[in-house]
N, C-alpha and C positions, 0 to 999 in steps of 0.2 A: 637238132643238139640240144643239148640241157641248157635250159634258160640260167642268167646271171644269178635269179634267185636261189636256182634249183644246186647250181655248183655251190654258193655260199653255205648253204645248210649241210651241203655231205664236207664239205670241210672242216665247219665250225666242229660237227661232230666229229671229225677227224683226228683233229686238234684238242678239241675240247675236253672228251671224253676218251677214244679208240688207243690212243697213243698215251702212255706212264711217262716215257722219256724218249730222249732220242735213237735209243739202242732198239726200239719198237719202228724204227722206219727202216724200207726196203734198198736203198741208193747210197751212194758214198757222200752225197750230197752236205752233210754237216762238218765234212771235215775238206771239200774242197774249195778250188780258187784260193791255192796259199799264196802268201804274197811272194814278190823276186828276191825280200829280200827278209829276214827276224822283222819283225814285229820290234819297235822300239820299245825301250826297258817302262817307258810311262805305258804303255797301253798292257801290259803283258802284267803290271805290278796294279793296275784297276782292275785288271778282270780277275786276279787272284782274291782282290776284296772281295768278291763279291759271293753271297751268301750259295753253299753251297746246293742247297734245295732249288734256287734260283736257275743256278746250271743246267741242273740233273734235268728239268724240262726245258734244255736251248734247242732246237730245231732248225737253227739257220744252215747256211754253209759260207762259205767266206770268213774273213777279216773285214770288216767297212770301217775300218778309223783312218781317216784322212789325217793330214799334220794341219797343226794350230788349230784346235778346237778350244783353247782359253777362253773365257770370254763369251764363247755364241752362244746362240737361241737353237737347241738342236729338237729336230722332230726325227723321230723312229719311228718309220711306218711296218707296221705288223709286230707287234713289237712281242710278241708272245708271252715268252716268261718274265721279262725284262732284263734280260744278263745283258745286253748291250748298256740297253738305256742304264745299268746303274753305273757300268763302266763308265759311258760317256758322261754320266752326273758326276765323278769324280777326274775326269779328264778337261768338264769346260769349269773347273773352277767354282767357288760357290758365289761369284757372280755370275757367272752362265746360268741356261735353264734348258731341262730338256724335260718336253712330251713322249710319250709311246701312247701310239693308235694301236688297239687292235680291235675286230671285230669279236673277238669269242669271248664271254663275259665269265668261262672260268677260269681263263689267261689273264685280263683284268683282274680280276678279283685273289689271285693267286700273289702279283704283281704287288699290287698295293699293301700287302700285309707285311714285306717286307724295306716301307719308307724310313720310318725311324731306325732301324736297324742299318741299315747304309749311313744315315744324317749321322747318327753316331760314329759309325767305323769311318768315317771321314774327316769328322770333327766337326760340321757345319754348323751355323749356329741356330738354321734352318735348315728346312729342305730346299730342294731344288728342281725337284722331279715331279712330275705329274703323269697319271696313266688316264685314258682316257677311250670309252668304247665305243666304235664308230667305223666306220668302211673309208678303207683309201681313196676309193675313188669319191669320197662325199667329205673332204674335211670343212665344207664349208659350214654343215649341215653338222658337225663335230664342234663348230665353234672354233676353228684357226682361223684365224683371219689372215685376209690377203695382206703379203707383204709385208712378215713378220718373221719369218725365220731366216737364218743366215743359211745353216747346215741342213738338208734332210739326207737321210740314212734311212737305211731298208738291208733286211739282209734275209733274202731266198725268201720273198713273200711272193713278190708280184707277180712271180709264176705260180700264182696261187689264186689270182684275181683275173674274172674273163674280161673284161672292161680293162685295158692297161692302156690304151690313149686316155681313158679316164682318171688315171695314178697319174699318170704323165702331166697331163693340163693341170691337176689341182696342184702337184707337187709344184709346178711351174709356177701358180697362183701363189701361194702360199710364200714361195720363194723374194726376200729382198733383191734388188739389183744387182748382178756382182755373187750373189749368193749360189750355191752348189746343191744337185743330188748324186748321192754319192753310196752306191749300193750295189752287191752280189746278188745275184741270178742263175736260175738254169736257165740254159736254152740249147735248141733242136740242132742239130746238121742240115736241116732242112723243114719247110712247109708241114705241120703235123695233118696227116690222116681223119677223118672224123671219128672212125671206131677209136680214136686214142682219145680225141678230145672228149670223147662220150663216155671212158670212164670214170668214176669215181674213184678208185684204187690210184687210178696212174693219176689223177688230179691232186689225192692227199698229197701224192710223191713228188707232186710237181712238174714231173712228165707229162700229163695232159695238157697243162698249161704256158708251158713252154711256147716262149717266144724263138721263131726261126732267126738267129740272130742277126741278118741281116737289117730287117725290118724294125729293129731297134731304132734304127738309124732313120729310114724315114718318118718314121713314128715322134724321134724326137725332133725333128725338124720342122714337123706338124705342128706341135704346142709351142714353139717358139725357141726352145731349147740350141744351143751350137750342138758342134757334132761332137756325139760322144767320145773318150779319150777311155781307150782300156787298159786297165792299170794291174790285172792278174788272172790268173784262168788255168783253171783244171779240168781234165778227163773225170768227169763222173760214170762208175760202175754198178750196174745194174746187180743185185746178187740174187733176189727172188725170180727166178727159172720162169716163173709164167707171166710177171711185168716183162721179164728178158722178151719172150717169145710176142708179147703185142706188141713191143718196139721195135721189132724188126730189123729194117737197114736205119733207123731213126739212132742217132747216135748225139747224148749230151755232154756239152760240158758247163761248169760255171765260172760265170766271169763276172769280174768286179768293174765295173765301169764310174765315171766322174760326168755330168754333164753341167756346165753350166750356163746360167741366165741372166744374158750379154744383152747391153742397152741397145733399142735398134736403132740403128743408121747408118751411114755408106761404111763400105770395108774398110777396117784398119789396115794400116800399111803392113809393111815385112820390118822385124825389128831385129836388133843386137840386145841382147836380154844376160846380165851375170847377175848371179847368186852370192847375196851378202854371205850368206851361212851366219845366218840368227834367227833361222828357225828351230825352237825347243825342240832338240834331241837329235838335229839334223845338223850339225857345226860344219859339215866338212859335205856333202851334197845332198839333193833334196829328191829325191823319186818321183816325179810328179803324173808319170804315167807312165808304159810299156815301151815309150817311145821319148822321151824326155828326161831323161836324167841330166840334171845341175851341178855342178860342182861348182864349191867355193873359188871366187873370183876368176874364174874362167869363162869367157863372153861366147855365146850359143848367137846363131843369126836362128829365128823364129819364125813361123809364118803370121799374115794377120790375122788369123785367131786365135792361135794361143800367145798372142802380144796383145790382143783384147782381154783374153780370161787374166794373164798378169795382172795387167795396168788395173781391169776392172774390181778385181775380187777380193779376199782377203789377204792373197799374198802380196799386193803393191810394195808393204814396205818394206820386203826382203827383197828387191830387186833391184838393180839398177839397169831402168829402158831406154834405150836409145831406137827411137822409132826411124825410120828408112823413109827420105824422099819421096820415094816411088811408091805406087797403089798398086797393089797383087792387084795383077790381070780377073777379067770376071770371066774371059774367054778361054779358061782353060779348060782341058780333054774331062769327061764326066770323071768322076774318080770312083776307085775299083774299091777302098777301103780295105785291104789283104790284110792292114795293119791294124784292121780291129774285130779281126775276128778271132775268136775262143780260143778255136781249136787249132787254128795255128798255132800261136803264141803256147796253148799246152803245148804241142809236139817240141817247140822251140827248147822250153822250158824242159823239159821229159817230167812234168807236172801230174802224176797221177797219185791217185791214195793209195798206201800199202797199208795202212790200219787204216780201220774207221769204226767210227761210235753206232754203228747199225749193221743187224744181225745178218746172216746167209739163208732164210727159211725158205 
């Protein structure tokens, strides 16, 4: 199998010089992982303000924009052209800060050209955004401090990295306690055979580095995160006949997950939680993930881990939380995590790409 350095160099070339726009990609990934509900107006407005040249070179999938970003310190892993970063810059407001990290010099250089444009567009006194060239599996070497970020976001780039455990570990390290990693990525229906993991074009398209979806759960636990929460998912169509032949019986899906950094300690008790309806853009209900939709003033029973997330994260002020006297049992049967399967959720939602930005070469 190709070394990590070889994979990085291939991906740099693929995105830095070979691809001029998202229309040059060979799968439907950039249109995938559609949200269960339309994004709030604030997100669409922020995206509409991004410079067209930045949007043109956007290669991501999904729409990784969680609620309640105002005032947050945000890190975007694999920031690419900077599209999401500039939208985050608007959403966090003048008191928040956004850092984009990417390993590709051409994309970092291009991103930096539009900092002043967006400062003026957002009417900010000073820029609240920076772009740093570096590797997402080596954030400390790029100068990102531990326990410094509220939210880490990523849009379909972890699949391009050969050492995913290192990426998750670095994200965990730089998050503050209660912070979250919220990201869209490509996933495979099974563990990939070696011939797919050795193919440079499959790597560039995200397929060669796609994780078997179930392996994300064990990886997340191994670096310290809680159990992932699946937010949205879509099937990914492969248009190129040669790539489709190489994929064989392996299917691909785009999934958006959120992982929280919770304090170490004994298991939290189950709880009854009530959403106050006070998160901006979500006055009536807050869709937290595909299994949890919190309606205003409606009490909902949640397990200990979800209770801990709501208690310890930036969402704490927006919920009334009544903790049960009973501790959760440690002798539960081994979970199957079917509710975290992006392929099942995509089937349930009927979520597939009807039109996409990529060619059918």
